[in-house]
TORBA-550643 format. One line per field, with one value per residue: chain; x negated, y negated, z of N, C-alpha, C in turn. Coordinates in Angstrom, 1 decimal, m for minus. Atoms other than C-alpha are relative to their C-alpha. Layout:
N
miro <- [A/...] .
neast <- [X/...] .
nnorth <- [Y/...] .
nup <- [Z/...] .
caeast <- [X/...] .
canorth <- [Y/...] .
caup <- [Z/...] .
ceast <- [X/...] .
cnorth <- [Y/...] .
cup <- [Z/...] .
% end
This chain:
118
miro <- [A/A/A/A/A/A/A/A/A/A/A/A/A/A/A/A/A/A/A/A/A/A/A/A/A/A/A/A/A/A/A/A/A/A/A/A/A/A/A/A/A/A/A/A/A/A/A/A/A/A/A/A/A/A/A/A/A/A/A/A/A/A/A/A/A/A/A/A/A/A/A/A/A/A/A/A/A/A/A/A/A/A/A/A/A/A/A/A/A/A/A/A/A/A/A/A/A/A/A/A/A/A/A/A/A/A/A/A/A/A/A/A/A/A/A/A/A/A] .
neast <- [0.5/0.8/1.3/0.7/1.3/0.7/m0.4/1.7/m0.8/1.2/0.7/1.4/0.6/m0.6/0.9/1.4/m0.6/m0.6/1.2/1.3/0.6/0.3/m0.6/0.5/m0.1/m1.0/0.1/0.9/m0.7/m0.9/0.8/0.4/m1.2/m0.1/m1.4/m0.1/m0.7/m0.6/0.7/m1.7/0.3/1.4/0.8/0.5/m0.1/m0.8/m0.1/m0.7/0.5/0.7/0.9/0.9/m0.2/1.1/1.3/0.6/0.4/1.5/1.0/m0.1/1.1/1.7/0.5/m0.3/0.6/1.3/0.0/0.4/m0.9/m0.2/m0.9/m1.4/m0.8/0.0/m0.9/m1.3/m0.5/m0.8/m1.4/m0.9/m0.1/m1.0/m1.7/m0.8/m0.1/m1.0/m1.2/m0.3/m0.6/m1.1/m1.4/m0.5/m0.9/m1.3/m1.0/m0.7/m1.2/m0.6/m0.1/m0.5/m1.5/m1.0/m0.5/m1.1/m1.5/m0.7/m0.7/m1.0/m1.3/m0.1/m0.3/m0.9/m1.2/m0.6/m0.9/m1.6/m0.3/m0.3] .
nnorth <- [1.3/m0.4/1.3/0.1/m0.6/0.9/0.4/m0.2/m0.6/m0.8/0.5/0.0/m1.1/m1.1/m0.5/m0.6/m1.8/m1.0/0.2/m0.2/1.2/0.8/0.8/1.5/m0.1/0.4/1.4/0.4/0.2/1.3/0.9/m0.4/0.3/m1.1/m0.1/1.0/m0.3/0.8/0.3/0.0/1.3/0.1/m0.3/m1.7/m0.3/m0.7/m0.8/m0.8/m1.2/0.7/0.2/m0.9/m0.8/0.7/0.0/m0.9/0.2/0.8/m1.5/m1.2/0.8/0.2/m0.6/m1.1/0.8/0.7/1.6/0.8/1.0/0.8/m0.8/0.2/1.3/0.2/m0.7/0.3/1.2/m0.6/m1.2/1.0/0.6/m1.1/0.0/1.0/0.0/m0.6/0.8/1.2/m1.1/m0.7/1.1/0.2/m1.5/0.2/1.1/m0.3/m1.5/0.6/0.5/m0.7/m0.4/1.3/m0.3/m1.0/0.0/0.7/m0.8/m1.3/1.1/0.5/m1.4/0.0/1.2/m0.4/m1.2/0.4/0.6/m1.0] .
nup <- [0.4/0.9/m0.4/0.8/0.4/m0.3/m1.2/m0.7/m1.2/m0.3/m0.2/0.4/m0.5/0.8/1.3/0.1/m0.5/1.2/1.0/m0.1/0.3/m1.3/m0.6/0.6/1.4/0.6/m0.2/0.9/1.2/0.0/m0.1/1.8/0.3/0.6/m0.7/m0.7/m0.7/m0.8/m0.9/m0.8/m1.1/m0.3/1.1/0.1/1.5/0.1/2.1/0.2/0.4/1.4/m0.7/m0.2/1.1/0.9/m1.0/0.4/1.0/m0.3/m0.9/1.1/1.5/m0.5/m0.7/1.0/0.8/m0.2/0.4/m1.0/m0.4/1.1/0.9/m0.4/0.1/1.5/0.2/m0.7/0.7/1.1/m0.3/m0.4/1.3/0.8/m0.2/0.4/1.3/m0.2/m0.6/0.9/1.4/m1.0/0.4/1.4/0.7/m0.4/0.6/1.7/m0.3/m0.2/1.5/1.4/m0.3/0.3/1.8/0.2/m0.1/1.3/0.9/0.1/m0.5/1.8/0.3/m0.8/0.7/1.6/0.1/m0.6/1.4/1.1] .
caeast <- [22.0/20.1/16.7/15.7/12.7/11.6/12.9/9.1/10.0/6.2/3.4/m0.3/m1.3/1.7/0.2/m3.0/m1.8/0.2/m2.1/m5.4/m6.6/m8.6/m6.5/m9.4/m8.9/m5.3/m6.5/m8.8/m6.2/m4.1/m6.9/m7.3/m3.4/m3.3/m0.3/1.7/3.2/5.7/5.1/7.8/8.2/5.1/3.2/2.7/2.2/4.9/5.3/7.8/8.1/7.4/4.5/3.0/4.1/1.8/m1.1/m1.0/m1.1/m4.3/m6.1/m5.1/m6.9/m9.9/m10.3/m9.4/m10.5/m13.4/m11.5/m13.0/m11.0/m11.4/m9.9/m7.1/m6.3/m6.1/m4.2/m1.4/m1.0/m0.5/2.1/3.7/3.9/5.0/7.8/8.8/8.6/10.9/13.2/13.8/14.4/16.7/19.0/18.4/19.8/22.6/23.6/23.6/25.5/27.9/27.7/28.2/31.0/32.8/32.5/34.0/36.7/37.5/36.9/39.1/41.8/41.4/41.7/44.6/46.6/46.1/47.3/50.6/50.6/50.9] .
canorth <- [m25.0/m25.2/m27.4/m28.8/m28.2/m32.0/m31.9/m32.6/m30.0/m28.5/m29.8/m30.0/m27.2/m24.9/m25.7/m24.8/m21.4/m20.5/m21.7/m21.3/m24.7/m26.6/m29.5/m32.1/m30.4/m31.2/m34.9/m35.4/m34.4/m36.5/m39.4/m38.5/m39.1/m35.6/m34.9/m37.0/m35.9/m37.7/m39.5/m38.7/m41.8/m40.8/m40.7/m37.2/m35.7/m34.0/m31.2/m30.2/m26.8/m28.9/m30.0/m26.8/m25.2/m28.4/m27.8/m24.2/m24.8/m27.2/m23.9/m21.5/m24.1/m24.5/m21.4/m18.9/m21.4/m23.3/m26.8/m29.6/m32.5/m34.8/m31.8/m31.3/m34.8/m34.9/m32.0/m32.6/m36.0/m34.1/m31.6/m35.0/m36.5/m33.0/m33.0/m36.4/m35.9/m32.9/m34.5/m37.4/m34.4/m32.8/m36.4/m36.9/m33.2/m34.0/m37.2/m35.7/m32.7/m34.9/m36.8/m34.0/m32.8/m35.9/m35.6/m32.2/m33.1/m36.1/m34.1/m31.3/m34.3/m35.6/m31.9/m31.5/m34.9/m33.4/m30.4/m31.8/m34.4/m31.6] .
caup <- [45.3/42.3/42.3/39.2/37.1/37.8/41.2/43.6/46.4/46.6/48.6/47.6/49.9/48.5/45.1/45.9/47.4/44.3/41.9/43.3/42.9/45.4/47.0/45.7/42.0/42.0/43.3/40.7/37.9/39.2/39.5/35.4/34.9/34.0/36.5/38.5/41.3/43.4/46.4/49.3/52.1/53.8/50.6/50.8/47.0/46.4/42.7/41.1/39.2/36.1/37.7/38.4/35.0/33.3/36.3/35.5/32.0/32.7/34.6/31.6/29.0/31.3/32.7/29.5/26.8/28.0/27.4/29.3/30.9/27.7/25.6/28.0/28.2/24.1/24.2/26.7/24.3/21.5/23.0/24.5/20.8/19.4/21.6/21.1/17.3/18.1/20.3/17.4/14.5/17.0/17.0/13.3/12.5/14.6/13.5/9.5/10.9/12.1/8.4/6.6/8.5/8.5/4.5/4.6/6.5/3.9/1.1/2.4/3.4/m0.7/m1.5/0.2/m1.0/m4.7/m4.2/m2.4/m5.5/m8.0] .
ceast <- [m1.2/m1.0/m0.3/m1.3/m0.8/0.3/m1.3/0.9/m1.6/m1.1/m1.4/m0.5/1.0/m0.3/m1.2/m0.1/0.6/m0.7/m1.5/m1.3/m0.3/0.8/m0.8/0.1/1.5/m0.4/m0.1/0.8/0.8/m0.5/0.0/1.4/0.5/1.5/m0.1/1.4/0.9/m0.4/1.4/m0.7/m1.5/m0.8/m0.4/0.7/1.1/0.2/0.7/m0.2/m0.4/m1.2/m1.1/0.1/m1.5/m1.8/m0.5/m0.6/m1.6/m1.1/0.0/m0.8/m1.5/m0.7/m0.2/m0.4/m0.9/0.3/m0.4/1.6/0.4/0.8/1.4/1.1/0.7/1.2/1.5/0.8/0.7/1.1/1.2/0.5/0.4/1.4/1.1/0.4/1.3/1.3/1.2/0.1/1.2/1.5/0.0/0.8/1.1/0.6/0.1/0.3/1.3/0.4/0.7/1.5/1.0/0.1/0.7/1.0/1.0/m0.1/1.2/1.8/0.3/0.3/1.4/1.3/0.2/0.4/1.4/0.6/0.6/1.4] .
cnorth <- [0.5/m1.5/0.0/0.2/m1.1/m0.5/0.2/0.4/0.9/m0.8/0.9/1.3/1.3/m0.1/0.6/1.6/0.3/0.0/0.3/m0.8/m0.9/m1.2/m1.1/0.4/m0.6/m1.7/m0.2/m0.2/m1.0/m1.8/m0.2/m0.3/1.4/1.0/m1.0/0.3/m1.0/m0.1/m0.2/m1.7/0.1/0.2/1.0/0.7/1.3/0.6/0.8/1.7/m0.4/m0.5/0.9/1.0/m0.9/0.5/1.6/0.0/m0.3/1.4/0.6/m0.9/m0.1/1.2/1.1/m0.6/m0.8/m1.8/m0.8/m1.0/m0.8/0.9/0.2/m1.1/0.0/0.8/0.0/m1.6/0.3/0.7/m1.2/m0.3/1.2/m0.1/m1.2/0.0/1.3/0.0/m1.2/0.9/0.3/m1.3/m0.1/1.2/m0.3/m0.9/0.3/1.1/m0.9/m1.1/0.7/0.9/m0.8/m0.5/1.0/m0.2/m1.0/0.6/0.7/m1.0/m0.4/1.3/0.4/m1.0/0.5/0.8/m0.1/m0.7/0.9/0.5] .
cup <- [m0.7/0.0/m2.0/m0.3/0.3/1.4/1.4/1.3/0.6/0.4/m0.5/0.6/m0.4/m1.5/m0.1/0.6/m1.4/m1.1/0.0/m0.6/1.2/0.1/m0.9/m1.6/m0.5/0.0/m1.2/m1.6/0.2/0.0/m1.9/m0.7/m0.7/0.5/0.8/0.9/0.7/1.2/1.0/0.7/0.5/m0.6/0.0/m1.6/0.4/m2.0/0.2/m0.9/m1.4/0.0/m0.1/m1.3/m0.8/1.1/m0.4/m1.7/m0.6/0.1/m1.1/m1.0/0.2/0.5/m1.4/m1.0/0.1/m0.1/0.8/0.1/m1.1/m0.9/0.6/m0.1/m1.7/m0.2/0.6/m0.9/m1.3/m0.1/0.8/m1.3/m0.4/0.5/0.0/m0.9/0.0/0.3/m1.0/m1.2/0.7/m0.3/m1.3/m0.5/0.3/m0.4/m1.8/0.1/0.2/m1.3/m0.7/0.4/0.0/m1.4/m0.2/0.4/m1.1/m0.9/0.2/0.2/m1.6/m0.6/0.0/m0.2/m1.2/0.1/0.1/m1.1/m1.1/0.4] .
% end
């Protein structure tokens, strides 16, 4: 069985042990909107692998670079915006690639027709 990056499967206690962050710190990050764990039917916080990556990144920014939580929030927003721009650029590049390939096919057909007519 393959677990998806966004599949919630880690409780707050497991995240605490894995990343060395106090559960209250994780709750604080959630209150600030820095991380949004899923909730089980019993309202238990469940974190995904993607959430763990994000929390580890936040921890690194704070511990290694001295970024405060307001800075973390701004950096996360910038990162999300850059990802959205990258996704849009990839979509536009794919559309352009499709247009160019269609034009190449059209021109090859014209060339083949002209060559046959000679």
